[in-house]
N, C-alpha and C positions, 0 to 999 in steps of 0.2 A: 373048694371056695364057694361061699355063698354069694348069690346074686339077688338083688332086690329090684322091684319095679318102682321107678320115679315117674309120677305123672305131674305134668305141669297144668294147674287148674286153670280153665278159661282158655286153654289153647289145645290144640289137637296134637300134643306131644307127649309121648311116654317112652322112656328109655329103661334098659336094664343096666344096673350098675352094680359092680362087684364090691363086697364089703371092704376091700382093700384099696379101692379106686375112689378118687374125689368125684363128686357130682360134676363139677366143672370139666374135668378131663373127660368124663363120659359124654357130656354135652358136646364138647368140641369134636370128639371122634365121630359123633353122630350127626354133626352139621347143625346142631341147635344153637341159635344165636344168643347164648347166655351172656349177659353183660359182664365184663370183668376188667380190671386195670392191673393191679400190682401182683396178683396171684399169690400174695403171702398173707392175706387177712387183715391188711392195714387200711385199705381204702374203702372197704365196705360195698364197693360197686356190685359185687356178685351176690349180694344178699337176697334171700328168698324167705317169705313167711312159711312156716312149717303149719300147714293146715291139718295134716294127719301123719303120724309116724314119728320115728326118732332117728336122730343122727349122732354120730361120734365126731365131736369137734372140740376136744379139750383145749387145743392151742388157740382156737378162736376167742377164748375169754381173755387170754393174756394178750391178744393182738388188738381186737377192736370192739368186741362186744361186752356188755356187762353180763353178769351171771343170769339176771332175769331175761335179757334179750336173747341169750344163747338158748333158752328153753323155747322161744317162739320164733327165732330166725336161724337160718342156716347160712353160713358163709360158704358158698358152694365150692370155692377154691380150696377150703380146708376140710369141709364135711364129707363124711363117708356115711353111707346109710347103715342103719342098724335095724331097719325094718323096711317094709314097703312104705313109700312116702308120697304125699300129695304136697306139692309146693306151689306157692304162688309168687311168680317173678315180678319184678317191678315194686315190691313191697320193702320199704327200708326201716330199720329199727330206729326209735326215737333219737338215739345219739347222732345218727347221720342227719336226720331231719333238723335237729337243733344246730349242728355244725354248719350245714349248708344255709339255714336261715341267718345265722350270725355272720356268714360270709357273703350274704346276698346272692347265693347261687339257687338256681331251681333244682328241685328233686322231684321225680315223677316216675311214671311207668315207662318202660323201655320200648314203647311202641312208637 
C-alpha cells in the first residue's frame, strides 16, 4: 500500500495518508482539526484548495463539486491522495461561496 505526504500550507501540520484512506480520516486519526460536517461530500465544509499534487475523488463531482472545482479543491471526506499533496484548509470552492452568500451566511477560514 502506498502512502503519501499531505502538508497543510500555512500550518505546521503534515501527515502520511494511505492511497486507500480519505484525507479526513487520516486527519481525525492524527488529531488534526479538519473541518467537516456530513462526511459524504454534500456540505463542502471539509474542502481544501489543492496547492500541489493530485487526489482521487470521482464521487465528489457527483456530490458537491463541479468538474472544474474538483481539479482545484479536495473534499477531504471523499478525497484519497494520488500523490504527495499540499493543501490549504479554509479555502472553499466558488459554489459554496455563492450558496452561502445567497443564504446570507458567512464563509471563511477555519481559525
